[in-house]
C-alpha positions in Angstrom: 97.5 -86.5 11.0 101.1 -85.4 11.1 102.8 -85.4 14.5 104.0 -81.9 15.4 106.8 -81.2 17.9 107.5 -78.0 19.9 110.1 -77.2 22.5 108.0 -78.8 25.3 105.1 -80.6 23.5 104.2 -83.3 21.1 101.0 -82.9 19.2 100.0 -86.4 18.0 97.0 -88.4 16.8 94.4 -89.1 19.4 94.2 -92.8 20.4 91.7 -94.7 22.4 94.3 -95.2 25.2 93.8 -91.4 25.8 90.3 -92.1 27.2 91.1 -91.9 30.9 93.3 -88.8 30.6 90.7 -87.0 28.4 87.9 -87.9 30.8 90.0 -86.7 33.8 90.0 -83.1 32.5 86.8 -83.1 30.3 84.7 -83.7 33.4 85.9 -80.6 35.2 83.5 -77.7 35.4 86.4 -75.3 34.6 87.1 -76.8 31.2 84.2 -77.5 28.9 81.8 -74.6 29.6 84.4 -72.0 28.6 84.9 -73.9 25.3 81.2 -74.4 24.6 80.6 -78.0 25.8 79.2 -79.4 29.0 81.5 -81.3 31.4 81.5 -85.0 30.6 79.4 -86.9 33.0 80.6 -90.5 32.3 83.6 -92.1 30.8 81.2 -93.7 28.2 80.3 -90.2 27.1 84.0 -89.4 26.7 84.5 -92.6 24.8 81.9 -91.7 22.2 83.4 -88.2 21.7 86.9 -89.6 21.5 85.8 -92.1 18.8 84.3 -89.3 16.9 87.4 -87.1 17.2 89.7 -90.0 16.1 87.4 -90.6 13.1 87.3 -87.0 12.0 91.1 -86.6 12.1 91.0 -82.8 12.8 92.3 -82.8 16.4 95.7 -83.5 17.9 96.3 -84.7 21.4 98.6 -82.4 23.3 101.2 -84.2 25.4 104.3 -83.1 27.3 107.5 -84.4 25.6 108.6 -86.3 28.7 105.2 -88.0 29.3 102.9 -89.4 26.6 99.7 -88.5 28.5 97.0 -86.2 27.0 96.8 -82.8 28.7 94.6 -81.1 26.1 93.6 -81.1 22.4 94.1 -78.7 19.5 92.5 -78.9 16.2 91.9 -77.2 12.8 88.2 -77.4 11.7 86.3 -76.5 8.6 83.2 -75.1 10.3 81.1 -74.4 7.2 81.0 -74.5 3.4 82.2 -70.9 3.0 85.4 -71.7 5.0 86.1 -74.7 2.8 85.7 -72.6 -0.3 87.9 -69.9 1.1 90.7 -72.3 2.1 90.4 -71.4 5.8 90.0 -73.3 9.0 89.2 -72.5 12.6 91.6 -73.4 15.3 90.2 -74.7 18.6 91.9 -75.9 21.7 91.4 -77.0 25.3 94.0 -77.5 28.0 93.6 -79.2 31.4 93.5 -76.4 34.0 96.4 -78.1 35.8 98.6 -76.7 33.0 97.2 -73.2 32.6 99.5 -70.3 32.9 102.7 -72.1 31.7 102.7 -70.8 28.1 101.9 -74.3 26.7 98.9 -73.3 24.6 100.5 -70.4 22.8 103.4 -72.8 22.0 100.9 -75.4 20.6 99.0 -72.7 18.7 102.1 -71.3 17.0 103.1 -74.8 16.0 99.7 -75.5 14.4 99.8 -72.1 12.7 103.1 -73.0 11.2 101.7 -76.3 9.9 98.5 -74.7 8.7 100.2 -72.0 6.6 103.4 -73.8 5.7 102.2 -77.3 4.9 98.5 -77.0 4.4 98.9 -73.6 2.7 95.7 -72.3 4.2 94.8 -68.7 3.2 93.5 -67.8 6.7 93.0 -69.3 10.2 90.1 -68.2 12.3 89.8 -68.4 16.1 87.3 -67.3 18.7 86.6 -67.3 22.4 83.5 -66.8 24.5 83.6 -63.2 25.6 84.1 -64.2 29.3 87.0 -66.6 28.5 90.0 -64.4 29.4 92.5 -67.3 29.3 91.7 -68.1 25.7 91.7 -64.4 24.8 95.3 -64.1 26.1 96.4 -67.1 24.0 94.8 -65.6 20.9 96.3 -62.2 21.4 99.8 -63.6 22.2 99.8 -65.6 19.0 99.1 -62.6 16.8 95.4 -62.9 15.7 93.5 -59.7 15.2 89.8 -59.3 16.1 87.2 -59.2 13.4 83.7 -59.4 14.8 81.4 -60.8 17.5 79.1 -63.6 16.5 76.5 -65.6 18.4 76.8 -69.4 18.8 74.8 -71.9 20.7 76.2 -72.9 24.0 75.8 -76.5 25.3 72.9 -75.4 27.4 71.1 -74.1 24.2 71.5 -70.5 25.1 73.1 -68.1 22.7 76.5 -66.7 23.7 78.7 -64.0 22.2 82.0 -65.2 20.6 84.7 -62.8 19.8 86.2 -63.9 16.5 89.7 -63.3 15.2 91.7 -64.2 12.1 95.2 -64.4 10.8 96.1 -64.5 7.1 98.9 -66.4 5.6 100.6 -63.1 4.7 100.4 -61.9 8.3 101.9 -65.2 9.5 104.7 -64.9 7.1 105.4 -61.3 8.2 105.8 -62.6 11.8 102.5 -61.6 13.3 102.5 -65.0 15.1 105.4 -64.2 17.4 104.5 -64.2 21.1 104.1 -60.5 21.9 104.8 -61.1 25.6 108.4 -62.0 24.6 109.1 -58.6 22.9 
């Protein structure tokens, strides 16, 4: 994957040396459940997931420029056959709660959108959040996505949960819909 750089962040390939950092935040009860996965119970569990993510090559590690330690991940995923045919992907992200509220995730999302539309030439990028995840909702709204529908997805505990879905087209991105609305 191409390394992406923002004002404060480096989005780079995941590597196995990210294991301890990933486990440190993935085991927190405040992180996984709001993104649809259970907190990691062992470092071995994290190692299996990290190997899978490295192999799939759809997810970047989020690091601060001054320190090459993973503080989150962000990825572009083809969730189903229809998305592949429509030249669209779904963006997903997670950030260690130590770094919440600093504007880092909108910065990372805007960078990935620029890559998605500029270099990958995607037609559309989708995004969603569990209806109770207000932090993710703010990121999505700040980065210019517009709501489309609510769908149900299976949560890690096998219950069904409502996900508010959003999208942004390439045309909307080009017109500037991605600018952080909190800055205007």
